[in-house]
C-alpha positions as CSV (number, residue, x, y, z in Angstrom):
1,M,0.9,17.7,7.3
2,S,0.0,20.5,6.0
3,A,-1.8,21.3,2.3
4,S,0.8,23.8,1.7
5,S,3.8,21.4,2.5
6,S,6.1,20.8,-0.2
7,F,6.4,17.0,0.7
8,S,3.7,15.2,0.8
9,T,2.6,11.1,1.3
10,A,0.2,10.6,-1.4
11,S,-1.4,8.1,0.7
12,C,-1.2,9.4,4.1
13,L,-4.2,11.3,5.7
14,E,-4.1,15.2,6.4
15,P,-5.4,16.4,9.9
16,T,-7.5,19.6,10.6
17,A,-7.4,22.1,12.2
18,A,-10.9,20.5,13.1
19,G,-9.2,17.2,13.7
20,T,-11.3,15.5,11.0
21,F,-9.4,13.8,8.1
22,L,-9.4,15.0,4.5
23,Y,-8.1,12.2,2.3
24,A,-5.3,12.6,0.2
25,R,-5.0,14.9,-3.2
26,R,-4.5,12.2,-5.5
27,Y,-8.5,11.0,-5.2
28,I,-9.8,12.7,-8.1
29,P,-13.1,11.4,-8.7
30,R,-14.2,11.7,-12.3
31,C,-17.8,10.5,-12.6
32,E,-20.1,10.8,-9.4
33,L,-20.1,7.1,-8.1
34,A,-16.3,8.0,-7.4
35,K,-17.8,11.2,-5.4
36,L,-19.9,9.4,-3.5
37,A,-17.6,6.5,-2.8
38,L,-14.9,9.1,-1.7
39,E,-17.4,11.4,0.2
40,Q,-18.2,8.1,2.2
41,M,-14.8,7.2,2.9
42,Q,-14.5,9.8,4.5
43,A,-17.7,10.0,6.3
44,L,-16.8,6.5,7.5
45,H,-13.3,7.6,8.0
46,L,-12.0,4.8,5.8
47,R,-8.4,4.8,3.8
48,G,-7.9,3.1,0.7
49,I,-5.6,-0.1,2.8
50,D,-8.3,-0.3,5.4
51,I,-10.7,-0.9,2.4
52,V,-8.7,-3.0,0.8
53,R,-8.2,-5.2,3.8
54,A,-11.4,-5.3,4.2
55,M,-12.0,-6.8,0.8
56,G,-9.5,-10.0,1.4
57,Y,-6.4,-8.9,-0.4
58,P,-3.6,-10.6,1.2
59,P,-0.5,-8.5,2.9
60,K,1.1,-9.1,0.2
61,H,-1.1,-7.6,-2.6
62,T,-1.9,-4.6,-0.3
63,F,0.3,-2.1,-2.5
64,A,-1.4,-3.3,-6.1
65,A,-4.9,-3.4,-4.3
66,T,-4.5,0.3,-2.8
67,D,-3.5,1.1,-6.3
68,R,-6.3,-1.1,-8.4
69,L,-8.2,1.3,-5.2
70,R,-7.2,4.5,-6.7
71,Y,-7.2,4.2,-10.6
72,V,-10.8,2.6,-10.6
73,L,-11.7,6.0,-8.2
74,C,-10.1,8.2,-10.4
75,S,-11.1,6.7,-13.6
76,P,-13.9,7.8,-15.7
77,V,-15.5,4.8,-16.1
78,L,-14.8,3.6,-12.5
79,G,-12.7,0.6,-14.3
80,L,-15.5,-0.8,-15.7
81,D,-14.0,-1.4,-19.2
82,G,-11.2,-3.9,-17.6
83,S,-8.7,-1.8,-17.6
84,Y,-7.0,-3.5,-14.7
85,I,-6.2,-6.7,-14.6
86,D,-6.3,-8.3,-11.1
87,P,-6.5,-11.6,-9.7
88,F,-9.0,-11.3,-7.2
89,Y,-11.5,-9.8,-8.2
90,D,-13.1,-8.6,-11.7
91,A,-14.0,-4.7,-13.1
92,N,-17.8,-5.5,-11.5
93,D,-16.8,-7.5,-8.7
94,F,-14.3,-4.9,-7.1
95,L,-17.4,-1.9,-7.3
96,E,-20.0,-4.7,-5.8
97,T,-17.4,-5.3,-2.9
98,L,-16.3,-1.8,-2.4
99,F,-19.6,-0.3,-2.7
100,D,-21.0,-2.8,-0.2
101,I,-17.7,-2.2,2.4
102,L,-18.6,1.3,1.9
103,K,-22.2,0.8,3.1
104,L,-24.1,2.2,0.1
105,P,-27.5,0.5,-1.4
106,S,-26.9,-1.2,-3.9
107,E,-30.2,1.2,-5.6
108,Q,-27.5,3.7,-5.3
109,Y,-25.2,2.4,-7.8
110,R,-26.8,-0.1,-10.4
111,A,-28.3,1.8,-12.5
112,E,-25.6,4.4,-12.6
113,M,-23.1,1.3,-12.9
114,E,-24.7,-0.1,-15.9
115,T,-25.0,3.3,-17.2
116,I,-21.8,3.6,-17.3
117,R,-21.1,0.4,-18.6
118,Q,-23.5,0.8,-22.0
119,T,-21.7,4.5,-22.4
120,W,-18.3,2.5,-22.7
121,A,-19.4,-0.1,-24.6
122,Q,-20.4,3.2,-27.4
């Protein structure tokens, strides 16, 4: 499936000429941490479904969990405003687990998460 194709499945990966994968255009990061997470997803060759499975979501919640992942990665506040309800993770735990799966050291994201929290609270 090419990027210029009129039919696109938003959740699918698109192979490039070099044989690598670019993640679906539906992930539009609005903050630096989201950009970092998406770059790491690409580097580790992880899809949204791989991540939510690694987070321990049950199979019947995979679609909703993948939707939450997309929501968080496209949110300017990474979902830290508590706007997405999930019985498995609160906003902070979701991000901590996500970044752990993406093998990002906590020094790389904790300060930025706190800045986002403080900015949102104002």
